[in-house]
Legacy VTK file of the C-alpha trace (Angstrom):
# vtk DataFile Version 3.0
C-alpha trace
ASCII
DATASET POLYDATA
POINTS 182 float
79.931 44.673 197.485
78.726 47.678 195.473
79.026 49.944 198.524
82.628 48.837 199.082
83.546 49.608 195.465
81.771 52.987 195.665
83.647 53.812 198.886
86.977 52.832 197.309
86.275 55.049 194.267
85.565 58.064 196.511
88.703 57.458 198.564
90.802 57.047 195.427
89.449 60.249 193.888
90.219 62.184 197.102
93.731 60.760 197.103
94.258 61.744 193.464
93.177 65.295 194.250
95.508 65.631 197.262
98.463 63.777 195.759
99.827 66.724 193.687
99.552 69.026 196.707
101.382 66.593 198.968
104.084 65.941 196.365
104.503 69.669 195.764
105.110 70.306 199.452
107.555 67.422 199.751
109.571 68.243 196.632
109.810 72.016 197.029
108.904 73.327 200.477
108.932 77.127 200.326
111.954 77.987 198.217
111.913 81.657 199.197
115.200 83.480 199.712
113.688 85.699 202.380
115.428 86.304 205.667
113.027 85.341 208.422
113.851 85.978 212.068
112.743 82.444 212.929
115.480 81.011 210.688
118.586 80.889 212.919
120.956 80.358 210.012
119.883 83.634 208.383
120.363 85.547 211.642
123.779 84.026 212.353
124.983 84.518 208.780
124.189 88.232 208.826
127.100 90.348 210.028
126.409 93.325 212.254
128.107 95.487 209.603
126.769 95.177 206.093
128.493 98.383 205.034
129.013 98.647 201.284
127.743 95.162 200.454
125.685 94.229 197.400
122.305 93.030 198.680
120.299 93.741 195.534
116.926 92.003 195.266
117.114 90.567 198.784
114.045 89.907 200.918
113.772 90.971 204.543
110.470 89.798 206.011
109.809 90.689 209.662
113.530 91.217 210.045
115.245 93.305 212.702
118.042 95.388 211.195
117.883 98.049 213.900
121.222 99.668 214.624
122.942 97.869 211.701
125.501 99.582 209.486
124.024 99.484 205.976
125.853 102.591 204.781
126.707 102.608 201.046
124.949 99.221 200.677
123.199 98.433 197.388
119.702 97.308 198.365
118.072 98.221 195.046
115.074 96.086 194.183
114.933 94.594 197.675
111.765 93.824 199.592
111.158 94.734 203.231
107.927 93.780 204.966
107.190 94.649 208.575
110.910 95.096 209.153
112.737 97.211 211.706
115.485 99.587 210.534
115.316 101.896 213.561
118.614 103.633 214.309
120.209 101.943 211.278
122.917 103.655 209.243
121.662 103.815 205.645
123.770 106.811 204.639
124.565 106.667 200.943
122.570 103.437 200.519
121.046 102.647 197.130
117.382 101.940 197.882
116.105 102.424 194.316
112.882 100.559 193.547
112.758 99.081 197.037
109.433 97.886 198.393
109.349 98.575 202.114
105.853 97.922 203.386
105.168 98.720 207.050
108.868 99.171 207.771
110.243 101.382 210.554
113.043 103.810 209.651
112.730 105.754 212.925
115.898 107.679 213.860
117.776 106.061 210.968
120.568 107.919 209.199
119.293 108.244 205.616
121.806 110.933 204.624
122.290 110.879 200.832
120.309 107.629 200.487
118.553 107.072 197.165
114.890 106.007 197.450
114.050 106.781 193.793
110.971 104.821 192.703
110.612 103.125 196.100
107.258 101.940 197.451
107.259 102.952 201.112
103.595 102.649 202.092
102.820 102.271 205.796
106.488 102.921 206.598
107.555 105.423 209.248
110.479 107.853 209.290
110.071 109.502 212.722
113.264 111.355 213.606
115.175 110.003 210.592
117.991 112.156 209.188
116.996 112.815 205.565
119.654 115.359 204.553
120.321 114.874 200.840
117.965 111.889 200.580
116.347 111.402 197.171
112.651 110.414 197.235
111.965 111.106 193.529
108.934 109.079 192.361
108.755 107.280 195.716
105.319 106.356 197.033
104.758 107.293 200.670
101.719 107.882 202.849
100.691 111.532 202.748
101.119 111.909 206.509
104.739 110.707 206.211
105.429 113.081 203.314
104.088 115.935 205.441
106.227 114.873 208.395
109.358 114.546 206.230
108.698 117.917 204.579
108.723 119.616 207.985
112.456 118.845 208.298
113.526 118.408 204.670
115.438 120.987 202.666
117.175 121.278 199.316
117.201 118.152 197.165
115.161 116.171 199.688
112.371 118.759 199.781
112.391 118.959 195.978
112.212 115.167 195.565
109.284 114.997 198.022
107.595 117.939 196.220
107.139 119.646 199.566
106.009 122.929 198.017
102.972 121.173 196.530
102.205 119.163 199.683
102.305 122.125 202.045
99.702 123.954 199.994
97.252 121.101 199.513
97.571 118.960 202.634
94.717 119.221 205.117
94.651 116.798 208.045
91.386 114.848 208.245
90.503 116.350 211.622
90.778 119.933 210.336
89.026 119.662 207.002
85.322 120.014 206.363
83.498 116.700 206.322
81.845 116.784 202.887
79.999 113.512 203.515
78.297 114.756 206.660
78.410 118.572 206.814
76.472 118.744 210.098
LINES 1 183
182 0 1 2 3 4 5 6 7 8 9 10 11 12 13 14 15 16 17 18 19 20 21 22 23 24 25 26 27 28 29 30 31 32 33 34 35 36 37 38 39 40 41 42 43 44 45 46 47 48 49 50 51 52 53 54 55 56 57 58 59 60 61 62 63 64 65 66 67 68 69 70 71 72 73 74 75 76 77 78 79 80 81 82 83 84 85 86 87 88 89 90 91 92 93 94 95 96 97 98 99 100 101 102 103 104 105 106 107 108 109 110 111 112 113 114 115 116 117 118 119 120 121 122 123 124 125 126 127 128 129 130 131 132 133 134 135 136 137 138 139 140 141 142 143 144 145 146 147 148 149 150 151 152 153 154 155 156 157 158 159 160 161 162 163 164 165 166 167 168 169 170 171 172 173 174 175 176 177 178 179 180 181
């Protein structure tokens, strides 16, 4: 009899530990407003042209926006993670304080886009048009800054601080290895 009561106490204590977790998942299963490609309603609801729309503070996680018209769109404060914006039109877009981690902007039109204060780590801009783009206080990988500075001029070059980068940037393969000089 004592072993049965002991077994019931252990089972009850395990149930009491798991009960809040189970209730939490039932009551509020992932209330994120992110757009996931596996969610058909988010894909269907998104027009091919988002030109000029207000999409402030939106989340785009693993989302394919390649070739979309996002010109003059307000995306300030939005979050992009592992998203694809290749060949997208972002001309004149407000991208202030955007977090775009590991996002592809290859061949995108970023003419006069505003990336002030954006966090763009691990993002790529291969072949992107950056005429008039503002990168003031944006955080980018040094290799991307170098690549952008090769084709940037005017305001874009100033916002990327290209004059400072060109003087101090040394690719890892060309610099002296101070940890192992031999």
